[in-house]
RODRENPA-65990 format. One line per field, with one value per residue (C-alpha): residue number from 1; residue in one letter; chain; x, y, z. Coordinates in Angstrom, 1 decimal. Example, Ala and Ser with C-alpha at 12.3 -4.5 7.8 and 13.67 -1.06 7.14 Angstrom:
% RODRENPA-65990
i <- 1:2
aa <- A:S
ch <- A:A
c1 <- 12.3:13.7
c2 <- -4.5:-1.1
c3 <- 7.8:7.1
END
This chain:
% RODRENPA-65990
i <- 1:2:3:4:5:6:7:8:9:10:11:12:13:14:15:16:17:18:19:20:21:22:23:24:25:26:27:28:29:30:31:32:33:34:35:36:37:38:39:40:41:42:43:44:45:46:47:48:49:50:51:52:53:54:55:56:57:58:59:60:61:62:63:64:65:66:67:68:69:70:71:72:73:74:75:76:77:78:79:80:81:82:83:84:85:86:87:88:89:90:91:92:93:94:95:96:97:98:99:100:101:102:103:104:105:106:107:108:109:110:111:112:113:114:115:116:117:118:119:120:121:122:123:124:125:126:127:128:129:130:131:132:133:134:135:136:137:138:139:140:141:142:143:144:145:146:147:148:149:150:151:152:153:154:155:156:157:158:159:160:161:162:163:164:165:166:167:168:169:170:171:172:173:174:175:176:177:178:179:180:181:182:183:184:185:186:187:188:189:190:191:192:193:194:195:196:197:198:199:200:201:202:203:204:205:206:207:208:209:210:211:212:213:214:215:216:217:218:219:220:221:222:223:224:225:226:227:228:229:230:231:232:233:234:235:236:237:238:239:240:241:242:243:244:245:246:247:248:249:250:251:252:253:254:255:256:257:258:259:260:261:262:263:264:265:266:267:268:269:270:271:272:273:274:275:276:277:278:279:280:281:282:283:284:285:286:287:288:289:290:291:292:293:294:295:296:297:298:299:300:301:302:303:304:305:306:307:308:309:310:311:312:313:314:315:316:317:318:319:320:321:322:323:324:325:326:327:328:329:330:331:332:333:334:335:336:337:338:339
aa <- M:N:A:C:I:T:R:M:G:I:C:F:L:D:R:P:D:A:R:S:Q:V:A:L:S:R:Q:A:E:A:L:G:Y:E:S:V:W:I:C:E:T:R:T:A:R:D:A:I:S:V:M:G:A:V:A:H:Q:T:D:R:I:K:I:G:A:G:V:V:N:T:W:T:R:P:A:S:L:M:A:L:T:F:A:T:L:D:E:L:A:P:S:R:M:L:L:G:L:G:A:Y:W:D:P:L:A:W:K:Q:G:V:I:R:S:R:P:L:R:Q:M:R:E:Y:V:E:V:V:N:R:L:L:A:M:E:T:V:T:F:E:G:D:L:V:Q:V:R:D:L:R:L:E:L:G:E:G:A:S:D:S:P:K:E:V:P:I:Y:I:G:A:T:G:P:K:M:L:A:L:S:G:E:I:A:D:G:V:L:L:N:G:F:T:S:L:A:Y:Q:A:Q:A:F:D:R:M:A:E:G:A:A:R:A:G:K:S:L:D:D:L:D:F:P:Q:V:V:V:V:S:A:D:D:R:H:P:E:R:A:F:Q:V:A:L:R:M:T:T:M:Y:L:G:Q:Q:P:H:I:A:L:A:S:G:V:P:Q:E:L:L:D:E:V:R:D:E:M:G:G:W:P:P:R:E:G:G:I:G:A:A:M:P:L:V:P:T:E:V:V:S:S:L:C:V:W:G:D:L:A:A:C:R:Q:G:L:A:A:Y:A:T:R:P:N:V:Y:P:V:P:L:P:V:T:H:N:Y:R:E:M:I:E:A:F:A:P:G:S
ch <- A:A:A:A:A:A:A:A:A:A:A:A:A:A:A:A:A:A:A:A:A:A:A:A:A:A:A:A:A:A:A:A:A:A:A:A:A:A:A:A:A:A:A:A:A:A:A:A:A:A:A:A:A:A:A:A:A:A:A:A:A:A:A:A:A:A:A:A:A:A:A:A:A:A:A:A:A:A:A:A:A:A:A:A:A:A:A:A:A:A:A:A:A:A:A:A:A:A:A:A:A:A:A:A:A:A:A:A:A:A:A:A:A:A:A:A:A:A:A:A:A:A:A:A:A:A:A:A:A:A:A:A:A:A:A:A:A:A:A:A:A:A:A:A:A:A:A:A:A:A:A:A:A:A:A:A:A:A:A:A:A:A:A:A:A:A:A:A:A:A:A:A:A:A:A:A:A:A:A:A:A:A:A:A:A:A:A:A:A:A:A:A:A:A:A:A:A:A:A:A:A:A:A:A:A:A:A:A:A:A:A:A:A:A:A:A:A:A:A:A:A:A:A:A:A:A:A:A:A:A:A:A:A:A:A:A:A:A:A:A:A:A:A:A:A:A:A:A:A:A:A:A:A:A:A:A:A:A:A:A:A:A:A:A:A:A:A:A:A:A:A:A:A:A:A:A:A:A:A:A:A:A:A:A:A:A:A:A:A:A:A:A:A:A:A:A:A:A:A:A:A:A:A:A:A:A:A:A:A:A:A:A:A:A:A:A:A:A:A:A:A:A:A:A:A:A:A:A:A:A:A:A:A:A:A:A:A:A:A
c1 <- -19.5:-16.4:-14.2:-10.9:-8.5:-5.3:-3.8:-3.1:-0.7:-0.3:0.6:2.3:1.1:3.0:2.6:4.9:8.1:10.3:11.9:8.7:7.4:10.5:9.9:6.0:7.2:9.2:5.7:3.8:6.3:6.2:2.4:2.1:1.5:2.1:3.5:4.4:3.7:6.3:4.4:6.1:3.3:3.7:7.0:6.7:9.3:11.2:10.0:13.1:15.2:12.5:12.6:16.2:16.1:12.8:15.1:17.9:15.5:13.3:13.8:10.5:7.6:7.7:8.4:6.4:6.8:3.5:4.0:7.0:5.7:7.9:8.8:11.7:13.5:14.7:13.9:18.0:17.8:14.6:15.9:20.2:17.9:15.6:18.2:20.2:17.1:17.0:20.8:19.6:16.5:16.8:12.8:11.6:10.9:7.9:8.1:4.7:5.0:2.6:2.2:2.1:0.0:-0.1:0.7:3.0:4.5:4.4:5.7:9.1:9.2:8.3:5.7:3.8:3.4:1.5:1.3:0.1:2.9:5.3:4.2:4.4:8.3:9.7:8.0:9.6:13.0:13.1:12.1:15.0:17.3:16.2:16.7:20.3:19.5:22.1:19.2:18.9:15.6:14.7:11.5:9.2:9.7:12.0:15.5:18.3:21.4:23.7:23.5:23.4:23.6:27.2:26.3:29.2:31.1:29.5:26.2:24.6:24.5:21.5:17.9:16.6:12.7:11.3:7.5:6.0:2.7:0.9:-0.9:-3.7:-6.7:-7.9:-9.8:-7.0:-4.4:-6.2:-6.5:-2.7:-1.4:-3.6:-2.1:2.2:1.7:2.7:-0.2:-2.1:-2.0:-5.6:-6.1:-7.2:-10.0:-11.3:-15.0:-16.0:-18.3:-14.9:-13.3:-15.8:-15.5:-11.8:-11.7:-13.5:-10.9:-7.6:-9.2:-9.9:-5.8:-5.1:-6.8:-5.0:-1.7:-3.1:-3.7:-6.6:-6.9:-5.8:-2.5:-2.3:-2.1:-4.2:-3.2:-5.9:-4.9:-8.1:-7.6:-8.8:-9.1:-10.1:-10.8:-12.3:-13.2:-14.1:-15.7:-16.6:-13.1:-12.1:-14.5:-13.2:-10.0:-11.2:-13.3:-10.0:-7.9:-11.0:-11.5:-7.4:-7.6:-10.9:-9.1:-5.7:-6.1:-9.4:-9.4:-9.2:-12.6:-14.4:-13.4:-15.6:-18.6:-17.8:-19.7:-17.1:-19.7:-18.1:-14.7:-14.9:-16.3:-13.7:-10.6:-11.9:-12.5:-9.6:-7.2:-5.4:-2.6:-0.8:-4.2:-4.3:-3.5:-7.3:-8.5:-8.8:-11.1:-12.6:-13.5:-14.6:-18.3:-19.2:-18.2:-21.2:-20.9:-21.9:-18.9:-16.5:-17.7:-17.8:-13.8:-12.5:-13.3:-13.6:-14.8:-14.2:-11.3:-14.3:-16.0:-12.7:-11.9:-15.3:-14.7:-11.3:-12.8:-15.7:-12.8:-11.1:-13.7:-11.3:-9.0:-6.1:-7.1:-6.2:-6.5:-3.5:-4.8:-3.6:-3.8:-4.6:-5.1:-2.0:-3.0:-0.8:0.5:-2.8:-4.1:-1.7:-2.5:-6.1:-6.0:-3.3:-4.2:-6.1:-6.7
c2 <- 12.2:13.5:13.8:13.8:11.2:10.4:8.7:9.4:8.4:9.6:7.6:8.6:6.8:8.0:11.7:14.1:14.1:12.4:15.1:16.9:13.1:13.9:17.5:16.1:13.7:16.2:18.3:15.3:15.0:18.5:18.5:14.5:11.8:8.5:6.9:8.0:5.0:5.2:3.1:1.1:1.4:0.0:0.9:4.3:4.9:2.6:2.8:2.1:5.2:7.4:5.9:6.1:10.2:10.1:8.4:10.9:13.8:13.1:12.1:10.7:9.7:5.5:5.3:1.8:0.7:0.6:-2.4:-3.8:-7.2:-10.3:-11.4:-9.2:-9.0:-12.0:-12.3:-12.0:-9.3:-7.5:-8.5:-6.6:-3.6:-3.2:-3.9:-1.2:1.4:0.5:2.0:5.1:5.3:2.7:1.3:3.4:1.1:-0.6:-3.3:-3.5:-7.0:-7.4:-10.6:-8.5:-8.4:-9.5:-8.9:-6.4:-9.6:-11.4:-8.6:-8.8:-12.3:-13.4:-16.5:-16.0:-19.7:-20.5:-17.3:-18.0:-20.5:-18.1:-15.1:-17.6:-18.7:-15.2:-13.8:-16.8:-15.9:-12.2:-12.2:-14.8:-12.7:-9.7:-11.5:-11.5:-15.7:-18.1:-19.5:-22.2:-22.9:-25.0:-24.2:-24.9:-20.9:-19.6:-20.8:-20.1:-21.6:-21.2:-17.0:-14.4:-10.6:-9.9:-6.0:-3.2:-1.0:0.6:-1.0:-3.1:-6.8:-6.5:-7.7:-5.3:-3.6:-4.0:-5.1:-6.7:-5.7:-7.5:-5.5:-8.2:-8.0:-11.7:-13.5:-16.3:-14.1:-11.8:-14.9:-15.3:-12.3:-12.3:-15.5:-14.3:-10.6:-7.4:-6.1:-5.7:-2.6:-2.4:-1.4:1.8:1.3:-0.4:-0.1:0.3:-3.0:-4.5:-4.0:-5.4:-8.6:-8.3:-8.1:-11.3:-13.1:-11.6:-12.6:-16.7:-16.4:-14.7:-17.2:-20.0:-18.2:-18.1:-14.2:-11.7:-8.5:-6.7:-8.0:-6.2:-3.0:-1.9:1.4:1.8:3.5:5.9:7.5:11.1:13.7:17.1:20.4:23.4:25.8:23.2:19.9:19.1:18.8:17.0:14.3:14.1:13.5:10.2:9.1:8.9:7.3:4.9:3.9:3.7:1.2:-0.7:-1.6:-2.2:-4.2:-5.4:-7.9:-5.2:-3.8:-6.9:-7.5:-4.7:-5.6:-4.2:-6.1:-8.2:-6.9:-3.5:-3.9:-6.1:-3.0:-0.6:-2.9:-3.4:0.4:1.2:-1.3:-3.2:-1.7:0.1:1.5:2.8:6.8:8.1:5.0:5.9:9.1:6.5:4.5:7.2:7.6:3.5:4.3:5.2:7.5:5.6:3.1:6.0:7.5:3.5:3.3:7.0:10.1:13.0:16.9:19.6:18.9:19.2:16.5:14.6:14.3:13.3:10.4:9.8:9.2:6.8:4.3:4.3:1.3:-0.2:1.5:0.1:1.0:4.3:6.2:7.0:9.3:9.1:12.2:12.2:15.8:18.3:20.3:18.2:20.4:21.7:18.3:17.1:20.3:19.4:16.0:16.9:14.3:15.6:19.1
c3 <- 12.5:14.4:12.1:14.5:13.4:16.2:13.6:10.3:7.1:3.9:0.4:-2.8:-5.8:-8.9:-8.1:-7.2:-8.0:-6.1:-4.7:-4.0:-1.8:0.2:1.2:1.8:4.0:5.9:6.7:7.1:10.2:11.3:11.9:13.5:10.7:12.3:8.4:4.8:2.4:-1.2:-3.6:-6.2:-8.8:-12.3:-13.5:-12.8:-9.9:-7.4:-4.6:-2.1:-3.4:-2.0:0.9:1.4:0.9:2.9:6.2:5.4:6.0:8.6:12.2:13.8:10.9:10.2:6.4:4.8:1.2:-0.2:-1.3:-3.1:-4.9:-3.8:-7.2:-8.4:-5.3:-3.7:0.1:1.0:-1.2:0.2:3.7:3.2:1.9:4.9:6.9:4.6:5.7:9.1:9.7:8.1:10.2:13.0:13.9:11.5:8.3:7.4:5.2:2.8:0.8:-2.6:-4.7:-7.9:-10.7:-14.3:-17.3:-16.1:-14.0:-17.1:-19.2:-17.4:-17.7:-14.1:-13.9:-10.8:-9.5:-6.4:-5.0:-1.2:-0.7:-2.1:0.0:3.4:2.8:1.4:4.5:6.6:5.0:5.4:8.8:10.2:8.2:9.3:13.0:12.2:12.0:10.0:8.0:5.2:4.2:1.4:0.4:-3.3:-4.1:-1.9:-0.9:0.5:1.9:4.9:4.8:6.8:6.4:7.1:7.6:6.8:8.8:11.7:11.7:14.1:14.4:16.2:15.3:12.9:14.0:10.9:10.8:7.8:6.7:3.5:1.0:0.7:-1.3:-2.1:0.7:1.0:0.9:3.9:5.8:5.2:6.1:9.9:10.0:9.0:9.2:11.7:10.1:6.7:4.1:3.0:-0.5:-1.9:-5.0:-2.3:-0.5:3.1:2.8:1.5:4.5:7.0:5.0:4.6:8.9:8.8:6.8:8.6:11.8:10.7:9.5:13.0:15.1:13.2:15.1:18.1:17.8:17.4:15.3:17.9:17.5:14.4:13.0:9.8:8.1:5.3:2.3:0.6:-2.5:-2.1:-4.6:-3.1:-4.5:-2.3:-5.2:-7.9:-6.0:-9.9:-10.8:-8.0:-9.3:-12.5:-11.3:-8.8:-12.2:-14.4:-11.8:-10.8:-14.7:-14.9:-12.2:-12.9:-16.3:-15.3:-11.8:-11.8:-9.0:-7.0:-7.6:-7.8:-4.6:-4.1:-5.7:-8.8:-11.8:-13.8:-16.8:-16.3:-15.6:-19.0:-21.0:-19.1:-20.0:-23.6:-24.4:-21.8:-24.3:-21.5:-19.6:-20.5:-22.2:-25.6:-26.9:-25.4:-23.9:-20.3:-21.7:-23.8:-20.8:-18.4:-19.4:-18.8:-14.7:-13.1:-10.6:-7.4:-8.2:-7.8:-4.4:-3.2:-3.9:-3.5:-1.4:-3.0:-2.9:-0.7:1.8:4.9:2.7:2.5:5.8:6.9:4.2:5.8:9.1:8.4:7.5:11.1:12.0:14.4:17.2:15.5:11.7:10.6:6.9:4.9:2.5:-1.3:-2.9:-6.6:-7.2:-7.1:-4.1:-1.6:0.6:1.4:1.7:4.3:6.4:6.3:7.0:10.1:12.9:15.6:13.8
END
């Protein structure tokens, strides 16, 4: 397979530190990357703060939230936040939204009721506020009344060009995303077989809105563990990350066909979320190599680049490697688009 990739993004999960994410975003921009996505995972780091820093330190690269949830920030605050980020980096912001997950939501006092309805209402309100409309919306789960963004001195009052991407996993959310979003940020820790099924669901939703998949954009997050000198070390890192996600967010792996029995065993051995001390290491032997290989790309840099290229299955799908080994600069250089 030709591993030449013309579009490429980069994604940062909970690593490296915030200042390094900004510096690496500058490196990616210099190498022609299309986008950088800043995750808001667990309680590791606030995405918006890092995105603002990246916006200030870059000139061209698009900057995505990968993803922020629709429950802990009201729709009005989310619209205001991205209007402000757009002021820092006009027409470069990508708003990635997610429906959140339990038990993290429950631990914060958030009761996720009817997530499909909530996402539909949330996206409508955010879009209308970013279009600089005065909005009254009495939804079942989202309400605003006679509200308009009154942006500060020096900010343009023109409509904001902020595409909305939904980080969807399940079939109903995928279909909804195809209907109401500008694109879908396809989840990491998912398989190629899952991707094909996801496109079928998104096509159904797009058709409801008179669209096709060709009208949407699909950055595909791919978890990458690369080590040119010690590929087996790369596997161990991928195994650890996969184990953590099987126990922490099992719905993602379940969508890729990982058996529920295995997910239950990993969760019980790991101790749920947060894991008990030593729980991830204790659960790692339960996870077969083929599961790791189906959900991650690992090995030397050349093999990982080939693995990334395999996910670019349509012209409007592009890989977004999420590095989990610490050789970030080496990977960003090796995976640069067109090289």
